N, C-alpha and C positions, 0 to 999 in steps of 0.2 A: 689671476695677477693682479687685481686690484687689492685682496686681502691679504697679499703676501707683502707688503709694505717692509723693506729691509733681511728680506729674505736671500737675496744672493750678498756678495760681498761689497756691493757697491750700488749707488743709484746709476750710475754710466750706463750699470749691467743690466738694470730695469726699464732703461729707457732709450734705447737706440730706436731710432725714427725710420718707419720702414721705408721703400723704396718701390714704392708704386710709382706708375706713370698714371694712371686715372687721374679725373680733374675730380678735383675738391671743392664741393660745393659751399664747405664750411667756411673757407678763405673769404668765399665774395658775402658772408656777412659782416655787418660793421663791426671794425675794431673794439667799440665800445661793449658791445654784443658777445665778440666772442671772450671777451675780458672778464666778462661777469659770470657764461660757463664754464671758464677755466678758475674761478672763484669757490663756483659751487663743487666741481670734480674735485680741485686737486688741496684747499684749504681745510685744514682738522682744525678745530676746536683746542683738542691738547694739545701740549707741546708733543714732536715726534722724536722719539726717543728709539733706542735699539731694541733687536729682541729682549737680549738681558734684561734691559730695565720693564719694559713695560708686560714683558709676558707673552699671552697668547689674544692681549687688547688687541681687539682691528678699532683700525681709522675711519675708516668708509670711504676711502679714496677711489677713485678710478684712474690712475693713471697708463692703461690705457690709449688716454688720451693721446699721451706721446709718442705712439708710434703711427700715427695717424702720417706727415711728410715731417720734411726736414723745414718747411717754415713753421710748422703747429706746433714741433717738437722745440724752437726758438721761444716763440709767444709763450706758450706755455711752462715749460721749464723754468722763465724768468719769474715768472709767477709761484712757483710753487718754491722757489727759494730765498724768495723777498720777502712772499705775507707769509710764511708759516715761521713758529718756534721752534727750533730745534735745542733740544734735550740732549747737552754735551756729555760723553762719562769717556774714560780711560779705555783701553783697548786690550783688553784682560787677555786676550790671544796671541800678543808677540810679545818679543824680549824686546829688552830695554833699544837696545842696540838698532831696533828695527824701526820702533817710534822716533827714534833719532833723526834716523832716515828717511822715514816717506812721513816722517809728519801724521802717525795716525790715529784717529778719534773715534771715536765709538759713538753714534752711527759713523760710518768710514765715508764720507762725501768728500768726493772728488776737490781735489787741493784748488782746480781750477774754478770751482762755484764759491771759496770762500769768502772772494768778494760780495760775494751777489748777498751774501747774507744779512739779516736783517735785523732780528730778533733772536736770542740766544741765550738759553738757561744752563748754565754751566756745573757741572758736581765739583765742586774742590776735594772728592774725598776719591782717592785713586786706587783704582778696586782691580789690582792682579793677581792673579793665581801666586803668582811666582814672588811676591813682594814679600818682605824678611825682616822683622823691626829684631838687631841683634842686641843683645845685651849685655853691659860690662860683669865683670865677676868682681865678685867682692860685696860687704853688706850695705853699700848704698849703690844699689844696682839702678844703671837708666840704660836711652836707648839710643842708640846710634845717628849722629846728625842726619846724617846722611843714606837714602834711599834710593838708589838707583830707577828706580820703577817709576816712583812719584816723580823723579827732575825730569826724566824723558818724558811724562805728562804734562807737568807744567810748562816744561818747554815748548811741546804742542800745541796747550793754551796758550800759547805767549805768540805764535806764529800765526795759531787762528785768528786772534785779535787785534794784530797786527795788520792783516790782510783784508780785515771787512772793519778794521775802525772809522774809515773818512763816511761809512753811510749806516752804521752801526743805530738803529733805532732804542731795541729795549735791551736790558742784559741785567741777568739773574742768577746768583748767585744761590747756588744749593750745597745742602750736606744731610744726606740721610743717617740719621743717627741708629735707626730700627734696622736700615740693613746691615749696618756692622759691627753696631754695638759700640760706644766708647770708651774707647782703649788708647793705648800709648800710638799704633799705629794713625788712628786717627788724629791724632796731635800733629803726629811727623807730617800728614800730607799736607793740614792747614799752615805750618811751622813752613815747609818749601815753598811753596804760595808766601809768605805773607816775604822772607828772606830773598826771594829771588829778584835780584833786581829790574832786570828786563821785563819781567811779569808786569811787575807794578809797573813800572813806567809805560807797557802797554794799557794797561788800566787808564794812566791818569793819562792820556792821551785820546782817550775814547771821550765825542762830544756829546753828551750823554750828562743830565740834568742830574737824572736818580739812577740808582742799584737798589735792585728789588734783594732782599737777603732771606733765604729762605731756609730753617734748620727744620729738622722734622724727626721726631722720637715717636716708640710705640703708642708711650700715653701723654703725649705735652708736641707742642708746635711753637714755631717764633715765627712769623712774616712778618716783615720791615719795610717800607721803600724810605730808603737815606740819601741825602745830597752825598755825590760824588765825592765830593771833594772832601767833606765830612769823613765820607769812608775812611777815603786814604789817607786821614789822619793820624787813625785805629789802627793800632795792630789788629792781624785776624786771628792770631791766633788768643790772643788777650779777648776779642768779642766771643769767639765760641769756649773760652771756658768759663765767660758772665752767664753765656746762656747753659751749658753744660749743669754750671753749679744751682741757675735755678730749677734747672727741669731737672735734679736731685732730689728736689725741698718737694718737689710735686706731691709723693706719699702724702708728706706728712701738712701738707696745705689738704691733700684728700680728707686727712684725718680733723685736721683743727675745721673741715667745714661740714663734717657732722653732729660738731658741736655750737653750730651756729657759725659760723666762719664763711667767707665767701671770696668765693674764686672764678673765674672766667673757664667756663667749659664751653665747646663746641657742643652746642644741640645735636649737630649733624652727627659727629664720630665719637665723642666722650670723652675727646682728649680735653688737657690742660693748655690754654691760652698763656702762651708764656710772656707776652707783651708788656702787655700793665706793671709787673715785676724787673723786667730788666729797662725798661723806658723809664722808668721811676729812677734807675740808678744812673740813667742818662742825661737827666731832667737839666743838670747845668755841666753838661759834657759837650764837645766841641759836636757831635752827633745830634743832641737837642738844640743844640741853638739853631744847629742849619735846617732845624724840622724835620725829623722821621716821622713819619705818618705809618699806623697800624695798616695792614691788611686782613682785616680779619678772616678766618678758614670760611666760617658762615657766608662770606660774599665772594669767596674767587673758588676755584678749583682748584682742589688739593693734586701738588706735582707726583705725578707717578717716575 
């Protein structure tokens, strides 16, 4: 059971308390001690993600304690949702109309629990199996400005942020370019996030000082903590394009390094750290004035 996190359709299906009338001596322990036990059993060092994102990686959580009885369930589930970080992605198996109706996100956290979330990692890249980018006909083709799958996903993200806004403590915005490749669909997803007024207002309403921005490529990465107000003053697609432009130079950088040049390469993964190049371009920008700080890959866990 405890090794099968997110195997079922939602957390509510995993964690229904039992109906035993037997005396529970566990509740006779001091509350402080019970909280320590919950932390040990239910808190993961890594962000909790769906099986589609994490693969077969186990978290080692002991969710069976949620089935002891109703009171233990209430105490333990609060610790689980409030103290874990959740990596939110798009629900790839639903139609856009279903997402708009039910607000489904991946992993499928029950809506009633959204206000309890304190730490979020949000994937800005919509990943729907039915997503498509329509090209116009002609010598100068371009992709359509609208994608119902992406729009439905951003709508769900907006509702999620509005629900947990009063108590949210940390927010990480991620884009895994190594997963889907740098293509027109990638830019479309980021563009819809940027021009969705409700999504932008939901970000602006958050009472957090910093937003972590994580872009991952197969051969490079960009991790930075940015002042929330400064981030909202920049276009998300513009930031993404700057990052992707620098990533496109990585092969040239490696070539120059062979001739005595200097680039920042992670000793752990061999990927190039794009932060020095990008932050240099932000030196006199609003991001620089608000104090962007890098999170080097060797110092923090690589998000999955």
